[in-house]
C-alpha positions as MATLAB code, in Angstrom:
seq = 'XXXXXXXXXXXXXXXXXXXXXXXXXXXXXXXXXXXXXXXXXXXXXXXXXXXXXXXXXXXXXXXXXXXXXXXXXXXXXXXXXXXXXXXXXXXXXXXXXXXXXXXXXXXXXXXXXXXXXXXXXXXXXXXXXXXXXXXXXXXXXXXXXXXXXXXXXXXXXXXXXXXXXXXXXXXXXXXXXXXXXXXXXXXXXXXXXXXXXXXXXXXXXXXXXXXXXXXXXXXXXXXXXXXXXXXXXXXXXXXXXXXXXXXXXXXXXXXXXX';
ca = [
     221.861  -54.884  -91.358;
     221.745  -51.552  -93.421;
     218.295  -49.344  -94.465;
     219.880  -48.540  -97.854;
     219.650  -51.503 -100.335;
     222.865  -52.439 -102.159;
     223.473  -53.105 -105.756;
     225.677  -55.849 -107.308;
     227.128  -56.988 -109.830;
     227.231  -61.101 -110.134;
     229.542  -62.877 -112.415;
     227.000  -65.469 -113.442;
     229.125  -67.730 -115.778;
     228.052  -71.140 -116.797;
     223.955  -71.554 -116.445;
     224.720  -75.040 -114.899;
     225.243  -72.990 -111.656;
     221.751  -72.588 -111.374;
     221.838  -76.539 -110.271;
     225.088  -76.623 -108.237;
     225.952  -75.601 -104.820;
     229.485  -74.253 -104.967;
     231.517  -71.414 -103.980;
     229.951  -69.022 -106.731;
     226.356  -69.640 -105.595;
     227.333  -70.022 -101.627;
     228.629  -66.315 -102.325;
     225.410  -65.255 -103.791;
     223.322  -66.583 -100.961;
     225.643  -65.056  -98.439;
     224.873  -61.460  -99.877;
     221.334  -62.274 -100.206;
     221.129  -63.071  -96.273;
     223.213  -59.910  -95.387;
     220.351  -57.459  -96.015;
     217.154  -56.843  -95.792;
     214.623  -58.269  -98.528;
     214.137  -56.188 -100.778;
     210.554  -54.734 -102.121;
     211.268  -55.315 -105.660;
     214.602  -56.189 -108.200;
     215.835  -54.805 -111.248;
     218.102  -56.928 -113.083;
     219.925  -55.714 -116.001;
     221.216  -59.238 -117.419;
     224.176  -59.824 -120.419;
     221.197  -61.770 -122.235;
     218.931  -59.133 -123.201;
     221.384  -57.415 -125.279;
     218.902  -55.229 -127.941;
     218.629  -52.322 -130.193;
     216.948  -50.206 -127.246;
     216.638  -49.553 -123.850;
     213.396  -51.206 -122.770;
     212.256  -52.171 -119.032;
     209.650  -55.545 -118.874;
     206.179  -54.247 -117.873;
     204.232  -57.522 -117.688;
     202.406  -58.898 -114.777;
     204.243  -62.230 -115.066;
     207.382  -62.256 -117.213;
     208.286  -65.874 -118.652;
     211.194  -67.564 -117.554;
     213.253  -67.534 -120.684;
     215.512  -70.565 -121.219;
     217.734  -68.968 -123.452;
     220.472  -71.615 -124.054;
     221.054  -74.885 -125.707;
     223.141  -78.194 -125.113;
     222.409  -78.587 -121.441;
     220.645  -81.039 -119.505;
     216.950  -81.274 -119.045;
     216.760  -80.459 -115.997;
     218.278  -77.041 -116.480;
     215.348  -76.119 -119.142;
     212.478  -77.623 -116.428;
     213.650  -74.693 -114.061;
     211.041  -72.180 -113.757;
     211.299  -69.005 -111.764;
     207.813  -67.839 -111.288;
     208.585  -64.447 -109.761;
     205.845  -61.256 -110.274;
     206.498  -58.416 -112.608;
     206.113  -54.718 -111.423;
     204.708  -52.474 -113.923;
     204.749  -49.455 -111.190;
     208.353  -50.474 -111.059;
     208.966  -50.360 -114.491;
     207.195  -46.934 -114.759;
     209.341  -45.430 -111.722;
     212.690  -46.714 -114.309;
     211.150  -45.559 -117.192;
     210.965  -41.817 -115.414;
     214.437  -41.786 -113.952;
     216.000  -42.815 -117.441;
     214.341  -40.104 -118.928;
     215.271  -38.058 -121.196;
     217.256  -41.431 -122.269;
     214.287  -43.358 -124.255;
     213.109  -46.859 -122.485;
     210.273  -48.757 -123.610;
     208.029  -50.802 -121.841;
     208.137  -54.502 -123.115;
     204.530  -55.541 -121.926;
     204.884  -58.984 -124.064;
     208.141  -59.939 -125.693;
     210.998  -60.628 -123.084;
     210.877  -62.086 -119.402;
     213.438  -63.231 -117.259;
     216.460  -64.735 -118.505;
     218.705  -67.144 -117.409;
     221.266  -64.309 -116.748;
     217.998  -63.213 -114.307;
     217.042  -66.391 -112.473;
     220.605  -68.854 -112.540;
     221.460  -65.803 -110.278;
     218.352  -65.709 -108.120;
     217.334  -69.002 -107.973;
     220.064  -68.986 -105.225;
     219.876  -65.522 -103.908;
     216.025  -65.652 -103.595;
     214.624  -69.398 -104.445;
     210.849  -68.769 -103.071;
     210.692  -66.353 -106.450;
     208.729  -63.984 -104.143;
     210.503  -60.850 -105.079;
     208.668  -59.107 -107.866;
     211.360  -58.979 -110.938;
     211.750  -56.613 -114.005;
     214.637  -56.630 -116.372;
     216.252  -53.277 -117.784;
     217.749  -54.174 -121.630;
     220.942  -53.210 -122.493;
     221.346  -51.025 -125.709;
     223.464  -52.700 -127.755;
     223.555  -49.734 -130.255;
     225.402  -47.197 -127.199;
     228.809  -46.741 -126.157;
     230.025  -47.449 -122.436;
     229.599  -43.894 -121.108;
     225.628  -44.112 -121.989;
     225.102  -47.295 -120.054;
     227.383  -45.789 -116.968;
     224.938  -42.574 -116.852;
     221.623  -45.273 -116.577;
     223.173  -46.359 -113.496;
     223.734  -43.169 -112.017;
     220.389  -42.543 -112.781;
     219.024  -45.962 -110.904;
     220.327  -45.029 -108.010;
     217.545  -43.384 -106.421;
     215.994  -47.046 -106.385;
     218.131  -47.970 -103.786;
     216.604  -45.597 -101.236;
     213.484  -46.914 -102.464;
     213.634  -50.959 -101.386;
     214.809  -52.023 -104.806;
     217.408  -54.510 -105.109;
     219.685  -53.470 -108.650;
     221.520  -56.604 -109.827;
     223.848  -56.531 -113.242;
     224.385  -60.307 -114.063;
     227.228  -60.708 -116.774;
     230.983  -61.582 -116.369;
     233.611  -59.364 -116.518;
     235.728  -61.881 -119.041;
     233.724  -63.726 -120.987;
     235.011  -65.553 -124.165;
     233.201  -68.948 -125.062;
     235.409  -69.249 -127.980;
     238.402  -69.697 -126.041;
     236.785  -71.630 -123.059;
     237.971  -74.999 -121.962;
     235.739  -77.199 -120.241;
     238.443  -79.238 -119.081;
     239.918  -76.406 -116.978;
     236.808  -75.682 -114.190;
     238.231  -73.206 -111.606;
     241.037  -72.068 -114.187;
     242.054  -68.793 -115.876;
     244.627  -67.793 -118.322;
     247.247  -65.112 -117.862;
     245.597  -62.716 -120.110;
     242.303  -63.163 -118.602;
     243.487  -62.565 -114.955;
     245.384  -59.613 -116.219;
     242.225  -57.819 -117.469;
     240.268  -58.826 -114.118;
     242.875  -57.846 -111.907;
     242.971  -54.501 -113.680;
     239.465  -54.407 -113.543;
     238.964  -54.660 -110.362;
     241.737  -51.676 -109.427;
     239.583  -49.388 -111.417;
     236.028  -50.459 -110.157;
     237.382  -50.565 -106.468;
     239.638  -47.285 -106.677;
     237.492  -45.152 -108.540;
     234.622  -46.599 -110.613;
     234.105  -43.493 -112.301;
     236.764  -44.672 -114.071;
     235.613  -48.215 -115.098;
     235.268  -47.492 -118.695;
     239.192  -47.353 -118.790;
     239.293  -51.446 -118.853;
     237.776  -51.215 -122.077;
     241.675  -49.806 -123.244;
     243.302  -52.109 -121.666;
     245.848  -54.423 -123.718;
     243.531  -57.969 -123.200;
     240.631  -56.078 -123.919;
     240.083  -58.150 -127.546;
     240.349  -61.430 -125.870;
     238.452  -60.773 -122.699;
     235.825  -58.549 -124.047;
     235.134  -59.786 -127.534;
     231.258  -58.223 -127.445;
     230.520  -56.066 -125.046;
     227.391  -57.479 -123.520;
     228.566  -59.051 -120.361;
     230.960  -56.686 -119.327;
     228.225  -53.539 -119.824;
     226.266  -54.590 -116.738;
     229.059  -53.871 -114.921;
     228.908  -50.002 -116.214;
     225.504  -49.490 -114.588;
     226.786  -51.098 -110.989;
     229.555  -48.221 -111.514;
     227.188  -45.670 -112.252;
     225.442  -46.332 -109.001;
     228.441  -46.338 -106.891;
     229.642  -43.270 -108.584;
     225.936  -41.701 -107.810;
     226.516  -42.936 -104.505;
     230.320  -42.173 -103.409;
     230.656  -45.303 -102.621;
     233.288  -47.729 -103.012;
     232.512  -50.860 -104.594;
     233.608  -54.094 -102.684;
     234.772  -57.534 -104.372;
     231.830  -60.309 -103.258;
     233.545  -63.102 -104.754;
     236.385  -63.546 -107.178;
     238.038  -66.309 -109.164;
     237.744  -67.782 -113.015;
     236.337  -70.580 -114.608;
     236.894  -72.498 -117.880;
     240.165  -70.745 -118.453;
     238.503  -67.713 -120.350;
     235.361  -66.531 -117.964;
     235.781  -64.201 -115.002;
     233.659  -64.958 -111.590;
     234.576  -62.098 -110.110;
     231.550  -60.231 -108.465;
     230.970  -56.897 -106.887;
     228.976  -55.193 -104.539;
     228.155  -51.623 -103.695;
     227.096  -50.913 -100.005;
];
């Protein structure tokens, strides 16, 4: 096990992964077991997509069930990790001069965060803060913020981006678990080539011909920009943690920066 804490982008997919034991969730567990336990976690989730950059700064963030139409067992999930107001202040310091607000009473931990961490750290015994995704800023802004977060890895903090490289629920087919369309595969593979050869060029993925299908809205893709920024800042080449597709129009590809 290395001393530096890695960073990762996790394709979280269907919220039901929280309750399931499958090859996606098994890869998350194996990843968490491959390095020393972090002192804290910073999560950048697709599901906190709002009008500014902000970080949760409360002592006890609530578990947010930001979905509908799923079994009661999913609504019963609680992930009672503590917050870390000092880490929130450190993040605000690192991101300066970009503005980063301190959220003491609004957000919490949404399912993009806890659906993954429930497998990685089921005891919820590591403090967690969430960093929002600024909806009004372009790709380069998020990439730069990722670069700024890189020092956290030397401070014992795990940075996790949670989203999906390909995410088009309007075209999802629940009769096709574990499958992907040709356009989804094409976009995902091209993104992997960029991410694993030169993460500084990841933004070029948003000019690929399939982008209007693969990324109809940017919030699930942008968490990857933060991990690409960390990779560039640390001169490390990301590797894939797990690859594959689900429901025809979702990529479950995940990446690790060692």
